[in-house]
C-alpha positions as CSV (number, residue, x, y, z in Angstrom):
1,M,-0.2,0.3,-0.1
2,D,1.4,3.4,-1.2
3,E,0.4,6.9,-0.7
4,Q,-1.1,6.7,-4.2
5,A,-3.2,3.7,-3.9
6,V,-4.5,5.2,-0.4
7,R,-5.5,8.5,-2.8
8,E,-7.1,6.8,-5.6
9,H,-9.3,4.7,-2.4
10,A,-10.4,7.9,-1.0
11,R,-11.3,9.6,-4.3
12,A,-13.3,6.5,-5.1
13,V,-14.7,6.7,-1.7
14,C,-15.8,10.8,-2.1
15,D,-17.5,10.1,-5.5
16,A,-19.4,7.5,-4.5
17,L,-20.7,9.8,-1.6
18,V,-21.7,12.4,-4.4
19,A,-23.3,9.5,-6.3
20,G,-25.0,8.6,-3.1
21,D,-24.3,5.3,-3.2
22,I,-23.2,4.3,0.4
23,D,-22.4,0.6,-0.7
24,R,-19.5,1.5,-2.7
25,A,-18.9,4.6,-0.2
26,T,-17.9,2.0,2.4
27,Q,-16.5,-1.2,0.9
28,D,-13.3,0.1,1.6
29,V,-14.2,0.1,5.4
30,S,-12.6,-2.4,7.7
31,N,-15.1,-5.3,9.3
32,E,-14.3,-3.7,13.0
33,L,-16.1,-0.2,11.8
34,R,-18.5,-1.6,9.8
35,R,-20.2,-3.2,13.1
36,N,-20.8,0.6,14.1
37,L,-21.0,1.5,10.3
38,G,-24.4,3.8,11.7
39,E,-22.2,5.9,13.4
40,V,-19.5,6.2,10.8
41,I,-22.5,7.2,8.3
42,A,-23.8,10.0,10.8
43,L,-20.7,11.4,10.2
44,L,-21.5,12.5,6.6
45,P,-23.6,15.3,5.5
46,L,-25.8,13.3,3.1
47,P,-26.8,14.2,0.3
48,A,-23.1,15.3,-0.5
49,S,-23.0,17.8,-3.3
50,E,-19.0,17.8,-3.2
51,A,-16.4,15.4,-1.5
52,T,-12.5,16.2,-1.9
53,V,-9.6,14.4,-0.5
54,E,-7.6,17.4,1.2
55,S,-4.7,15.7,2.3
56,V,-3.0,12.1,2.4
57,E,0.1,12.2,5.2
58,H,2.1,8.6,6.0
59,G,1.9,8.3,9.7
60,G,3.3,5.2,12.0
61,A,1.6,1.9,10.1
62,G,-0.9,3.7,8.0
63,Y,-2.1,7.1,6.3
64,N,-4.3,9.9,7.6
65,V,-6.5,11.2,5.5
66,I,-8.5,14.6,5.6
67,L,-11.5,14.3,3.7
68,R,-13.6,17.6,2.9
69,L,-17.7,17.0,2.6
70,V,-20.3,19.7,1.4
71,G,-23.9,18.6,2.1
72,E,-26.8,20.9,2.0
73,T,-26.8,22.7,5.1
74,E,-23.0,21.9,6.7
75,E,-19.1,21.1,5.5
76,V,-17.6,18.7,7.5
77,Q,-13.7,17.5,7.2
78,I,-13.7,14.1,8.1
79,Q,-10.1,12.6,9.3
80,T,-9.7,9.2,8.4
81,R,-7.0,6.4,8.9
82,W,-6.2,4.1,6.7
83,K,-4.2,0.5,6.8
84,D,-3.3,-2.1,4.4
85,R,-6.0,-5.1,5.0
86,D,-5.5,-8.2,3.2
87,G,-3.8,-5.9,0.5
88,R,-5.4,-3.2,0.2
89,P,-6.1,0.0,1.7
90,T,-8.8,-0.1,4.6
91,I,-10.2,2.8,6.2
92,V,-10.1,1.7,10.1
93,E,-10.9,5.1,12.1
94,A,-13.3,8.3,11.1
95,S,-13.7,11.4,12.9
96,H,-14.7,14.9,12.4
97,L,-12.0,17.5,12.4
98,S,-14.2,19.9,11.6
99,K,-18.0,20.8,10.5
100,T,-19.4,24.2,9.5
101,V,-23.0,25.1,9.1
102,V,-23.1,26.4,4.9
103,E,-25.0,29.7,4.7
104,A,-28.5,28.8,3.5
105,P,-29.9,30.6,0.2
106,M,-31.4,33.7,0.5
107,G,-34.8,33.0,1.0
108,E,-37.8,36.0,-0.2
109,D,-37.5,37.1,3.4
110,G,-34.1,37.6,3.4
111,A,-33.7,35.7,6.4
112,E,-32.1,32.3,5.6
113,G,-28.7,31.6,6.3
114,D,-26.8,31.4,9.5
115,D,-23.0,31.4,9.8
116,E,-21.1,29.3,12.4
117,G,-18.0,28.6,13.4
118,S,-16.2,25.4,13.7
119,A,-17.1,22.5,16.1
120,S,-15.2,19.4,17.0
121,A,-16.5,16.0,17.7
């Protein structure tokens, strides 16, 4: 497993999330993490309109990958930890790095939209 392979798998996860294909988005999730898949899915702003790989850094026995996901009402950064499992990059951890409320489009009354700072979970 090298940085390029991890980046390609992370991009595939992003593409699947934007396409709304949760099964495909979670195919690189470890068996241990699958037991709590609901908690992982809850981290994601679904449906996602945009998803990008912000960074890939080697650390210890794996890679830390930051994903930026944009939904209808929030933008989040998710830190994922990838390790080699059975010869392929696999997500073994996922956690919120930051969460920002996305300003809603202006409504007819001009009152829509509220901007909040970041929160960590």
